[in-house]
N, C-alpha and C positions, 0 to 999 in steps of 0.2 A: 850601673850598679856600683855603690860605694862601699868599699871594705872598711870595717870600723875598728879593727885591731883589738877587738874584744873577742875572747874565745870561750866556747863551752867546753866542759870536761869531756873526756873520752866517753864516759858513761852517758852523759847528756846527748852527745852527738850520735852515739849508737841507738839510743832511744828514739831520737828524731828520725834516723835512717829507717828504723823498723816501722815507725808510724807512717812515714812517706810511702814505703813499699806497700803497707796494708791499704793506704788511700789509693795508690795506683792500681791495685787489684780489686778495688770495690767496683762492683758492676753499676752501670748507669740504670738504676731502677727507680721509677717514680710511682708514688701511690696515687697521684692525681696530677692533672695538668698544672695546678697551682704549685705543687711540690717540684715539679720538673722545671717550670718557668722561674720560680722565685728562689729555689734553693739548689737547683741542679741535680735533683734526685739524691740518691744515697751517695754516689760518687762526689757530688758537689759538697754535700755536707761533710764527707770524710776529709776532703781537701781543705775546707775551711777550718775544721777542727785542728788539723796539723799546723796551719797558718797561725791560728789563735794560741796554740801550745807553744809554738816557736817564739812568738811575740812575747808571751808571758815569761818565757825563759830569758829572753833578752832583757826584759825589764828587771828581772831578778839578778841579772849581772850588772845592774846599775845604768843601763842605757835609759835615756829619757822617753817618755811617752811621745809618740809620733801619730800622725794621721796615717792610717793603713797598717801594715804589718812589717816587722823585721823578718829577715830571712836568715838562713844558715847555709853556709858552704859545707856540705856534709863530707867533703874530702879533707878539709882543714879544720873544721870546727869554728871558723871565724863567722861572726855576725855580719850581715850585710843589710844595706838599705837601698831601695830603688830610687 
């Protein structure tokens, strides 16, 4: 994990923390075998949404587009890259 020395605001960090908690508490319910295998059910969709939101936030802070997603250290608010 590479720390990028770019930081989200406290409000942004708190919003991402809440979204992550919601995703962690989302049950693994799938409406079909395709939904389960391709998207990971509701829990997989929730986690992907958090990753996409975090990535968009990183781009809004001036980080360049990358393959995959940027992450966020929710303790410090610093963006990270795997």
